[in-house]
Chimera marker file (.cmm) of the C-alpha trace (Angstrom):
<marker_set name="trace">
<marker id="1" x="-51.395" y="-61.823" z="18.167" r="1" g="1" b="0" radius="0.5"/>
<marker id="2" x="-48.834" y="-64.493" z="18.615" r="1" g="1" b="0" radius="0.5"/>
<marker id="3" x="-50.035" y="-66.339" z="15.374" r="1" g="1" b="0" radius="0.5"/>
<marker id="4" x="-49.296" y="-63.058" z="13.348" r="1" g="1" b="0" radius="0.5"/>
<marker id="5" x="-45.834" y="-62.721" z="14.959" r="1" g="1" b="0" radius="0.5"/>
<marker id="6" x="-45.157" y="-66.288" z="14.247" r="1" g="1" b="0" radius="0.5"/>
<marker id="7" x="-46.210" y="-65.917" z="10.748" r="1" g="1" b="0" radius="0.5"/>
<marker id="8" x="-44.009" y="-62.778" z="10.221" r="1" g="1" b="0" radius="0.5"/>
<marker id="9" x="-41.099" y="-64.681" z="11.667" r="1" g="1" b="0" radius="0.5"/>
<marker id="10" x="-41.518" y="-67.650" z="9.300" r="1" g="1" b="0" radius="0.5"/>
<marker id="11" x="-41.851" y="-65.288" z="6.272" r="1" g="1" b="0" radius="0.5"/>
<marker id="12" x="-38.531" y="-63.506" z="7.365" r="1" g="1" b="0" radius="0.5"/>
<marker id="13" x="-36.691" y="-66.751" z="7.718" r="1" g="1" b="0" radius="0.5"/>
<marker id="14" x="-37.980" y="-67.865" z="4.280" r="1" g="1" b="0" radius="0.5"/>
<marker id="15" x="-36.805" y="-64.456" z="2.778" r="1" g="1" b="0" radius="0.5"/>
<marker id="16" x="-33.423" y="-64.744" z="4.462" r="1" g="1" b="0" radius="0.5"/>
<marker id="17" x="-33.045" y="-68.180" z="2.905" r="1" g="1" b="0" radius="0.5"/>
<marker id="18" x="-34.123" y="-66.910" z="-0.613" r="1" g="1" b="0" radius="0.5"/>
<marker id="19" x="-31.451" y="-63.924" z="-0.415" r="1" g="1" b="0" radius="0.5"/>
<marker id="20" x="-28.764" y="-66.265" z="0.687" r="1" g="1" b="0" radius="0.5"/>
<marker id="21" x="-29.616" y="-68.706" z="-2.227" r="1" g="1" b="0" radius="0.5"/>
<marker id="22" x="-29.819" y="-65.671" z="-4.647" r="1" g="1" b="0" radius="0.5"/>
<marker id="23" x="-26.263" y="-64.458" z="-3.497" r="1" g="1" b="0" radius="0.5"/>
<marker id="24" x="-24.812" y="-67.868" z="-4.025" r="1" g="1" b="0" radius="0.5"/>
<marker id="25" x="-26.367" y="-68.172" z="-7.501" r="1" g="1" b="0" radius="0.5"/>
<marker id="26" x="-25.141" y="-64.751" z="-8.447" r="1" g="1" b="0" radius="0.5"/>
<marker id="27" x="-21.678" y="-65.641" z="-7.695" r="1" g="1" b="0" radius="0.5"/>
<marker id="28" x="-21.396" y="-68.848" z="-9.949" r="1" g="1" b="0" radius="0.5"/>
<marker id="29" x="-21.061" y="-66.918" z="-13.394" r="1" g="1" b="0" radius="0.5"/>
<marker id="30" x="-18.101" y="-64.887" z="-11.968" r="1" g="1" b="0" radius="0.5"/>
<marker id="31" x="-16.543" y="-68.169" z="-10.768" r="1" g="1" b="0" radius="0.5"/>
<marker id="32" x="-17.096" y="-69.864" z="-14.014" r="1" g="1" b="0" radius="0.5"/>
<marker id="33" x="-15.484" y="-66.778" z="-15.865" r="1" g="1" b="0" radius="0.5"/>
<marker id="34" x="-12.412" y="-67.223" z="-13.780" r="1" g="1" b="0" radius="0.5"/>
<marker id="35" x="-12.141" y="-70.971" z="-14.714" r="1" g="1" b="0" radius="0.5"/>
<marker id="36" x="-12.720" y="-70.084" z="-18.415" r="1" g="1" b="0" radius="0.5"/>
<marker id="37" x="-10.048" y="-67.301" z="-18.283" r="1" g="1" b="0" radius="0.5"/>
<marker id="38" x="-7.516" y="-69.552" z="-16.798" r="1" g="1" b="0" radius="0.5"/>
<marker id="39" x="-8.164" y="-72.114" z="-19.387" r="1" g="1" b="0" radius="0.5"/>
<marker id="40" x="-8.053" y="-69.887" z="-22.314" r="1" g="1" b="0" radius="0.5"/>
<marker id="41" x="-4.642" y="-68.604" z="-21.182" r="1" g="1" b="0" radius="0.5"/>
<marker id="42" x="-3.193" y="-71.786" z="-22.178" r="1" g="1" b="0" radius="0.5"/>
<marker id="43" x="-3.685" y="-71.169" z="-25.791" r="1" g="1" b="0" radius="0.5"/>
<marker id="44" x="-1.529" y="-68.762" z="-27.812" r="1" g="1" b="0" radius="0.5"/>
<marker id="45" x="-2.337" y="-67.262" z="-31.318" r="1" g="1" b="0" radius="0.5"/>
<marker id="46" x="0.482" y="-66.395" z="-33.688" r="1" g="1" b="0" radius="0.5"/>
<marker id="47" x="0.352" y="-62.830" z="-35.173" r="1" g="1" b="0" radius="0.5"/>
<marker id="48" x="-0.039" y="-59.210" z="-33.578" r="1" g="1" b="0" radius="0.5"/>
<marker id="49" x="-2.314" y="-58.756" z="-30.639" r="1" g="1" b="0" radius="0.5"/>
<marker id="50" x="-5.621" y="-57.441" z="-31.111" r="1" g="1" b="0" radius="0.5"/>
<marker id="51" x="-6.605" y="-54.211" z="-29.517" r="1" g="1" b="0" radius="0.5"/>
<marker id="52" x="-10.029" y="-53.453" z="-28.292" r="1" g="1" b="0" radius="0.5"/>
<link id1="1" id2="2" r="1" g="1" b="0" radius="0.2"/>
<link id1="2" id2="3" r="1" g="1" b="0" radius="0.2"/>
<link id1="3" id2="4" r="1" g="1" b="0" radius="0.2"/>
<link id1="4" id2="5" r="1" g="1" b="0" radius="0.2"/>
<link id1="5" id2="6" r="1" g="1" b="0" radius="0.2"/>
<link id1="6" id2="7" r="1" g="1" b="0" radius="0.2"/>
<link id1="7" id2="8" r="1" g="1" b="0" radius="0.2"/>
<link id1="8" id2="9" r="1" g="1" b="0" radius="0.2"/>
<link id1="9" id2="10" r="1" g="1" b="0" radius="0.2"/>
<link id1="10" id2="11" r="1" g="1" b="0" radius="0.2"/>
<link id1="11" id2="12" r="1" g="1" b="0" radius="0.2"/>
<link id1="12" id2="13" r="1" g="1" b="0" radius="0.2"/>
<link id1="13" id2="14" r="1" g="1" b="0" radius="0.2"/>
<link id1="14" id2="15" r="1" g="1" b="0" radius="0.2"/>
<link id1="15" id2="16" r="1" g="1" b="0" radius="0.2"/>
<link id1="16" id2="17" r="1" g="1" b="0" radius="0.2"/>
<link id1="17" id2="18" r="1" g="1" b="0" radius="0.2"/>
<link id1="18" id2="19" r="1" g="1" b="0" radius="0.2"/>
<link id1="19" id2="20" r="1" g="1" b="0" radius="0.2"/>
<link id1="20" id2="21" r="1" g="1" b="0" radius="0.2"/>
<link id1="21" id2="22" r="1" g="1" b="0" radius="0.2"/>
<link id1="22" id2="23" r="1" g="1" b="0" radius="0.2"/>
<link id1="23" id2="24" r="1" g="1" b="0" radius="0.2"/>
<link id1="24" id2="25" r="1" g="1" b="0" radius="0.2"/>
<link id1="25" id2="26" r="1" g="1" b="0" radius="0.2"/>
<link id1="26" id2="27" r="1" g="1" b="0" radius="0.2"/>
<link id1="27" id2="28" r="1" g="1" b="0" radius="0.2"/>
<link id1="28" id2="29" r="1" g="1" b="0" radius="0.2"/>
<link id1="29" id2="30" r="1" g="1" b="0" radius="0.2"/>
<link id1="30" id2="31" r="1" g="1" b="0" radius="0.2"/>
<link id1="31" id2="32" r="1" g="1" b="0" radius="0.2"/>
<link id1="32" id2="33" r="1" g="1" b="0" radius="0.2"/>
<link id1="33" id2="34" r="1" g="1" b="0" radius="0.2"/>
<link id1="34" id2="35" r="1" g="1" b="0" radius="0.2"/>
<link id1="35" id2="36" r="1" g="1" b="0" radius="0.2"/>
<link id1="36" id2="37" r="1" g="1" b="0" radius="0.2"/>
<link id1="37" id2="38" r="1" g="1" b="0" radius="0.2"/>
<link id1="38" id2="39" r="1" g="1" b="0" radius="0.2"/>
<link id1="39" id2="40" r="1" g="1" b="0" radius="0.2"/>
<link id1="40" id2="41" r="1" g="1" b="0" radius="0.2"/>
<link id1="41" id2="42" r="1" g="1" b="0" radius="0.2"/>
<link id1="42" id2="43" r="1" g="1" b="0" radius="0.2"/>
<link id1="43" id2="44" r="1" g="1" b="0" radius="0.2"/>
<link id1="44" id2="45" r="1" g="1" b="0" radius="0.2"/>
<link id1="45" id2="46" r="1" g="1" b="0" radius="0.2"/>
<link id1="46" id2="47" r="1" g="1" b="0" radius="0.2"/>
<link id1="47" id2="48" r="1" g="1" b="0" radius="0.2"/>
<link id1="48" id2="49" r="1" g="1" b="0" radius="0.2"/>
<link id1="49" id2="50" r="1" g="1" b="0" radius="0.2"/>
<link id1="50" id2="51" r="1" g="1" b="0" radius="0.2"/>
<link id1="51" id2="52" r="1" g="1" b="0" radius="0.2"/>
</marker_set>
């Protein structure tokens, strides 16, 4: 019984670490998009603004 509980605890800890890693990885594209947007703001193009 103790072995089963220990195995379950180990699995839970591994899953928690994977979830945390996935959350960090998911935030990276958003951060990069902000950096890219800030860099692009430096450029201006002559002519009328485009509408979407």
